[in-house]
N, C-alpha and C positions, 0 to 999 in steps of 0.2 A: 630305588625299588623298581622303577619303570624299566631300567636296563635289565634287571634280572628276569622280569616278566617277558620282555621282548626276546631274550635269549631262550627262555623256556618255550615260548611259542615257536621260535625258529627251529628248535630241536624237534618239536612236535610235528610241524608241517613238513620238514625234510624227511623225517622217519615215516610219517604217514604217506607222503607222496611216493616213497620208494616201496613200501610194503603193500600198499593197496593195489598197485599196478598188477595186472593179471600175470599169474605165474603158477608154476607147478605146486609151490608150497600152499598157496591160497586154495587151489583146486583140491589138494589133499585134505586141508582142514575143513573145507566145505563138505566134502564127502564124509569125513569123520563125524561131523556134526549130524549129517542126514542119517547116517547109519547108527548113530550113538555108539561109535566104536572108540571108547575111551577118549572122548573129546577133551576133557580137562587135562589129561596127561599129555596128549599130543600138542595142545596149545601151550602147555607149560614148557615143553622141550623147545618149541620155537621161540618162546619168550626168553628162556635162559640163553639161547643162542644169540639173541639180540643183545642181551645184557653183556655177554662176553665180547661180541664183535664190536658193538658200539663203544663199549668201554675201551677196547684196544685202539679204536680209531681216535677217540677224544683224548684219553690219557696216555696213549702210546705214540702213535704217529703224529697227532696234532700237537702234543706237548714236546715231542722230540725236535720237530722242525717249527720253530717260532717264525712268525711273519717277518721279524726283523732280519732273518737270514735269507740268503738267496734261495736256499732249498725250500724254506717255508713259503716264500713268494711263488715259487714254481709250483708248489703243491696246491696253493690257493688258486693259482691260474688254471691248473689242471682240473680242480674241482669245479670252477666256473664253466670251463669248456664242457665238462661232463654234464653239468646241469643244463646247459644250453642244448646239448645233443639230446638229453633225456626229455627236456621240455618240448623239443621239436618233434620227437617221435610221438609224444603224447598228443601234440597238436594235430599231427597227421592222422593219428588214430581217431581223434575227435571229429575231424573233417570227414573221414571215410565212414565212420559210424559202423564198423564191422566187428568191433570187439565185444566179447561177452565171456562170462565165466560159466561154462556149461558143464553140468554133471548129467550123464546119461541116466535114464530111468533104471536100467539094469544095474548100474553102479550103485545107485541110491538104495537098492534093495539087496545089495550083496551081504554076505554073512559077516557077522562080527568076528574079528580076529582076536588073538590073545593080546594081553597088555604088552608083552615083550615085543611082539610083531609091530604093534602100533608105535611103541617107543622107538624101535629101530628105524621104521619108515620116517617118523618125524625127524629123527637125527639125520638121516640121509638127505631129506628134503632141505634141511637147514645147513648142514656143514659140507655136503658134497657138491654143492652148486657153486662154481667159481665166481658167478656174478655177485653172489651175496658178499663176498670179500671185497669186491670192487665198490659195491654200493655202500657198505658199512665202514670197513676199515679205511680204505683209501679216500673215498669221497668225504666221509665224515671227518677224517683227519685233515683234509684240505680245507673244509669249511670252518673247522674250529682252530686252525693254525693261528688265526688272528685274534682269538679270544684270550683274555687274561685268565689266569688260573682260577680266580674267584668265580668266574662265570661258567666254567666248564661243567661243574655238577648240575647246574640249572639246565644246560643244554641236554645233558644225559637224561635228566629227570623228564624233560619234555618229550624227548625221543622215546623213552621207555613207556611213558604214559600213553602215547599214541600207539606204540607197538602192542601193549597189553590190551588196550581198548579194542583194537582191530582183531587180534587173534582170538580173544575170548568171546567177542561178539560174533565172530564168524562161525565158531563151533556151536555156541549155545542158542543162536537165533538163526541157525542154518536153514531150517524149513521155511522161515519167513523171508530170509534173504535170497534164497535160491532163485525164486521166480523173478525177483528184481534184478539180480546180478546176471541173469540170463538174457536180459533185454539190452540190445545195442544202444538204445536211447539213454539208459542209465549210465553206460560207460562213456558215451559222448560227453555227458555233463562232467563225470569224474575226470576224464582225460583233459578236458578243457581247463578245469580247476587246477589239476596237477601241472599242466603246461604253464599257466599263469604264475603259479607259486614258484616253480623252478626258474623261470625267467627273472622274477623279482629277486630271488636270492642270488642268482648268478650276477645280476647287475650290482647288488650290494657288495659282493666279493670283489668285483672289478673296481668299484669306487674306492674300497678300502686299500687297494693296491696302488692307486694313483699317486699318493704322497711319496711312496718309495721309488717311483719311477721317474719323478720330475726332478 
């Protein structure tokens, strides 16, 4: 049972680390929550996007290239390298302390748009960003290449739990979160935690590869 829980937690922390980082999607959702501009619908589109993309990474790329194959090993190595790079960027951001998720006052008072417009914007923020495919499909595929089939649903469950928690919290508690997320100190702490988690997971991936390279 411990193995299943650990895989669930791994999925949650990886997904959480990727989606919490400052980006256009988070800024859009925060603004949606502040203006009450169909927040549930916008968050749901983003969440469905994660379901599709994370599922494609785990059950598609990750399942296609098992760690026993050279391609699976290279994918895991690529995932570890990406995590180290991602963690290093988060560490630099934590040291500089200049990051923040800012919404201008004029934006927070902007008019409410139609449901269709909100859905289209959420769709664009989710599926038209090339980085999201690298973060979810490729990275998640590399991380899960070494997982046995029985553990994969647990990884997805953890990842989606973190995703849903963040998206819906961001839009429904936007007014309370806005002031906190606009402070560099908050992001120094968040980036430091993201960096530590990414380094730990990258180390775990590299350790798993050792037996295949000896």
